[in-house]
N, C-alpha and C positions, 0 to 999 in steps of 0.2 A: 498760192503759197508755195507750192512745189516748184514753180518757175524760178523762185528766188534761190533755190538750192543748186541751180545749174551754175557751174563755175564760169567766170567771165572769159577765161582763156581757152575754152573748149574749141576744138577745131575738127573739121571733117576734110577728108581728102577731096580736092576739087572745089572747095568753097572759096570763091573769089569775089563775093559781093562786098560792097562797102560797109555793111553792118554785120554785127556778130550773130552767131547762132542763137545766143541768149536773147538778143533784141528781136530776132525773127520769131522765136517761140513766144515771147512776151506779146508781140503784135498779134499773133494768131489767137492767143488766149483772150486778150482784151477785145478783139474783133468778134469772137464768138459770144462773149458776154454782151456786147453792144447789140449784136444781131438778136439775141434772145430778148433783150429789154425793149428794143424799138420795133421789132418786127413780129416776133412770136407772141409776146404778151398782149399787145393791142388786138391782134386778130383772133385770139382764142375765144373771146366772148361771142363773136359772130359764128364761129364754128359750133359752139355749144348750142346756140339758138337754132342754127340750121339743122343740126342733128336732133333737135328737140330733147337734149339731155337735161334741160332745165325744167322740164315738166315731170310731174309725178304720175306714175301709172296708177290704176285703181287700187292695187294691193299696197303700193307705197303710201297712198293717202290714208288708208286704214291703219297701216303700221305707224304713221306719223301721229295719228290720234291716239293709238294705243300707248305710244311712247309718252305723249302728253299726260295721259292718265297716270302712268307709272311714276313719272317725275312729280306730278302734283301730289300723289299719295305719299311719296318719300318726303316731300316738302312739309306735308301735314305732320308726318312723324317727327320731323326735325323741330317744327315750331311747338309741337306738344312737349318735346324734351326741353326746349328753351323755356317754355312757360313753367314747367315743373321745377326748373332750376332758378326761377325768378329772373331770367335774363331779359324777358320782355314783359310788358304790362298786359293787363287783361284786354284793353282796347286794341293794342297792337295784335295780340293773339286772335281776337275775334275778327279783325279786319283781314289779316293774312289767311286765316282759315276759310273765311267766306270767299275770298278771292280764289283760293285753290279749289274749293268745292264748286265754285262757278265754272272754273276751267274744266273740271272733271265732267260736270253736267253738259257743258258745250260739246266736249269731245264725244261723250256717249251719244248725244243727240245726232252729231254728224255721222258717227258710225252706224247708228240705228237707221237713219234716213237713207244712207248709202246702201246698206245691206237689204233694206226693205225693197228697194227698186231693182236690185240685182242679186238674186239668190245664189247665182253661180259664184259670185265673189265671196259670199259668206262661206260656201262650201270649200272654196279654195283656201280661204284664210284658216278655217278649222283644220284642213288637211296639212297645211304648212306648219301650223302650231303643233299638231300631233307628231309630225316628222321631227320637229325641233326637240320635242320631249324624248323621242326615240334616240336622237343623237346624244342627248344628255345622259340617258341611261346607258347607252353604249360606251360613253366615255367613263362612266363609273365602273362598268365591267372591266374595262382596260386598267383602270386605276387599281382595282382590287385583284388584279391578275387572274380574273375569271375568263379572260379572252386574250389570245395571243395577238401580237401587233399586226401580223399579216392579215388575219381574219378581220381584225378591227378596221384595217385600211380598206379591205374589200367591201365590207358592209357600209362603211362611211361613204365611200365613193358612190355606191348605189343610192344611198339616202340623199346625198347631195344632188345626184342626177335627177332624182324624182322631184326634189324641191325646185330645181332649176326649171324642169318641165312644167311644174305647177305655176311658177311665176310667169312663164312665157306663154303658156297656152290656156285656152278655156277648157281645162280638164279637171277631173277630180282624181283623188288617190285610187279610187276603185277601177277607173278605166285606163290607167296608165299601163303601158306595156313595159316589160322588163327587157328592153332592147338596147341596153348600154353596150357600146363597142369599146372593148378594152384596148388600150394602146400598149406597146411593148414595154414602156416604163412602168405602167401600173401592174403588169403581170409579174414583174421581178420581185 
């Protein structure tokens, strides 16, 4: 769109090509778009598979099932409200509720079977959830002006570093070292 705003009679000293500067810039713009469409887009799928970015790690599998549970519980609340307002019939209500309860049971079973075989994963999940709760309360402290912004930022960076380490390593919150290296921008 910006290319159309260039005047047709723009000139540069030493420009002696048979086409205008606007035509040249339009050609470069269209070429870049075509390169993206025909070269980058088709090859990105292969790179994602090669780097194994399309696979979930163990923690992400548990998070996915937890999210399924939360979504199903919210859907049950919504269909309860719809049934109370007579928006759906009893048979529709029963069918939907049964479906969402089945989703919850399946997700719980997957989480249970996965954590039974790997207790370290369960410990890491609990640690990450507890750090998430700490982040929530830290934000509330900032909201109610109980904590200044600089200290909030320093504590938040440490919490996020611990969460990152928990997601990447086979570690628990108890054996994590506080070895975060501050860069110059974080110290300001």
